[in-house]
N, C-alpha and C positions, 0 to 999 in steps of 0.2 A: 734813334738808334739805340741802340745796347745796353743795359741797363752797368757798370762795371761793380762788383762786389769787392770788396780788401777778402786778404787774406784770413782776418778775424772773425771779416761771419763767416765766411766759408769754412772755418773751423770748425766757430761756434754751430753750423749748422750739422756738418758731419755729425757731430757728440751728440750734439739731442736725436738727429737720427739714428745713430746707434746705441743709443741709450734706449729709446722707447722702442729696438726692435726685437728685446727678450720680454717684454711685457704681451708684446702681441704674440711671438709666439705661447707665449705659456697660455692663451686662452686657446691654442690651439691641443692643449695633450691634454688639460682638465677633466677630468670623468664627467662622461650624461650628467645634467639635472636631470630630476622628475617631472620632465612634463610629455607633453603629449607629442607622438612624433609628427616635426613638420614633414615628412614627403615619407611616404612607402619606403621600407626600409631604413630606413634612416635613423639616430637614436633619438630613445624617447619607450615608452611608451603607448599600446595599442591597447582599447578593449572593442570588445563588442560583445550584444546581448543576444544570449542563446537561448531565453526564455525568460518569462516574467520576470524572473527572483535571479534567474542564472546571469553570468557574464564570464566570459574570458580574455585575461586581461594577460599581456605579455611584450616583452621590455628587451630592448633592444639597446647595448651600449653601446660607447665607441670605443677605437684600438684602446684608451690609456683607460679604460671601462676594469677593474679587474673582473675574470670570470665568478668568484666566491660573491661579489655586487652585487654583479645583474642577477644569481641567479636565488638570491638572498628573500 
């Protein structure tokens, strides 16, 4: 048999869901962390060894990362 919820319980769940939504969306718009790229073209840095004492380091930011921060 289906479980019935009171209007108060449903209202509580709706308010709780709406309260959590902005926090979840804020995580999508934060600047890129300084961490290795998890996948090709993704946000983060990539280092490539060119010689014994030479490396090429590149960084890709998220769309929310300011260009000046990526170039710094």
